[in-house]
Structures are given as structure tokens and as C-alpha cells.
C-alpha angles and dihedrals in degrees: 000000000000111000121248146225093027096064109010122142115274089237090068091061092044094051094046088050093050094048110076094194089060090066092045088054093044087238115191126171114243106176146334131202108203091195099058096022092234114154127191123198129177123227134189111227104209131200088241088066093059128111125218091284092061096250131108114285109251091239091060091050090048090051092052090050093047090053095049092050094045092051090050093050092048089050088053100044101030142278091259088071135077123202111206110193116250097183136349138189121202125189117196115216103174139357113281111224129204110276142065113345130184122215120198122191134177135177113242095191130350123195134173093277109012134044127194114208139179134196150168137206120220135190119239090272091054097255112145116247103172142355132208145189124196144177116214137182117245108230129176109229120227121243 
């Protein structure tokens, strides 16, 4: 995988800066493999994201997965595109606790109008916490 953040494409920083939830989640690019389309992004699971059981709320985990998959899809199809999610399925494998988390996403198939994506969220030791699959619309951004 190509190392990030030393030499990541400028669009990554631009999209992270233009996405308010990225800041909330502490999103930072880790790596990207242009060949496979796999994109890794780090997140900071905060106490404020926890439910009454003391683990990250499922919606926060799903948001992290959605972001990882979307960045992977954009990396594959081009920075001039956006991929709003049409549907998404998340499977929770283990409780996500506050701390550093790693999201991985990859496009399964990208067409002219639809992109199929998959992803997983890992704890800081690399243990899987959740997986996801999603379908997104391929949309050319203006400007």
C-alpha cells in the first residue's frame, strides 16, 4: 500500500476539510492502494459517541464505515465524483470501545451510475469490530 499521509492526493485533504463529520470523527488518512482501491482511514472513537453500555453507538460505527467505503470508491473512480449512499448493511462483530479505530473500504464494482462497496472497522490492534456493504450512486460533483 502507498503510505499516507506523506504523499496522499490533494483531494483527500480537500474532502476531509469539506466534510464536517470527518473532523468530529477525528478522521485521518492512513493508506491507499490504487491497484486494489483499498483505502484505510483512522478515526478517534470518543466517549461522547458511547451508548448507555459504554461502547460506541452503532450509528457512529456505521458512519465511520460509510466514510471509509466512500473514500475508497472516490479513490477508484476519481476525485471529481461523489458517492452518496443509497443503502447500507452493517454487521456488528464486537463492541467498539473509545480510542483509535481503523476503517478500511474498497469498491467491489464501480459503474457509471452505481458503485458497490465493502468495508470493515478494526480496533487499534487490528481486531474486526464491524463489517459493511453498501450501494452508492455515482455522481459527478460540480465545480
